N, C-alpha and C positions, 0 to 999 in steps of 0.2 A: 292155325285157324281153330275156331271153336268146334266143339263136338256137335253143337246145334247145326252149324252149317254143313257138316259132313252128313248128319242125319237128314237134313233137308234135301241135299243133293241125291241121296239114296232114295228117299221117298218119292221125289219127283221122277227119278228114273223108273222106279218100280211101278208107278202109276201110268206114266206116258208110254213106256215101251209096249205093253200089251194093247193099249188104246190105239197106238199108231199101227200096230200089226193088224188089229181088227178092222180099222178103217181102210187100210190099204187093201186087204182082202175083199172087203165089201165093195170098195170102189172098182176093183178088177171084175168082180161078178156083175156089177151094174153096167160096166162098159160092155161086157159080153151080152148082157140083156139088151142094151141099146143096139148093138150090132145085129142081134137076132130080130129085133123089131124092124130095122131097116131092110134086112134080107126078106122078111115076110111081107114087105110092101106097105108098112104102116105109113100114114101121112108124114111128110117131112117134119112139120113142127113137133110131132110127137116123139120121133126118135132123136131129133136134134136136142130137144129139152132133156130127154132122158140121158143122152150122152153128155151133155153139159153138166148136169147134176152129178153124173158118175165120175167125170173127170175132177170135179171139185172135191168130191169125197175122197177119191184116190190121192189127189195131191195134198189134201189135208192130212191124210194118214202118213204120207211120206214126210211132211213137215213136222208132224208130231214125233215121228220116229227119229228124225234127225235131231230134234231138240232133246229127246230122251238120251240119245247117244252123247250129246254134249254134257248132260247132267251126269252120266256115268263116268265120262272122262274127268270131270271136276271131282266127283266122289273119289275116284281112284287116286287122283293127284293129291287130294287132301288127306286121304287115308295113309298114303305112303310117305307123306311129308314128315320129317323128323320133328318130334315135339320139342320146341324151343320156347322158353318163357319170354 
């Protein structure tokens, strides 16, 4: 494979891994916030909307993190591949 493809896989991993971690953590915090709103007796639509948004953020983070893992695996496979013309 070309060096460009190896570099591309590495850059995608380097960008997506931190983004996935941040979104996963943010989503977890938002889930906790929605639970706190429910426990405090907030109106149902308010905590349901907050919880739905929180789950969307959390799941987005997990998806991006999984995609980053895929790019890292491709990068390592290409990096360790013998150079054959």
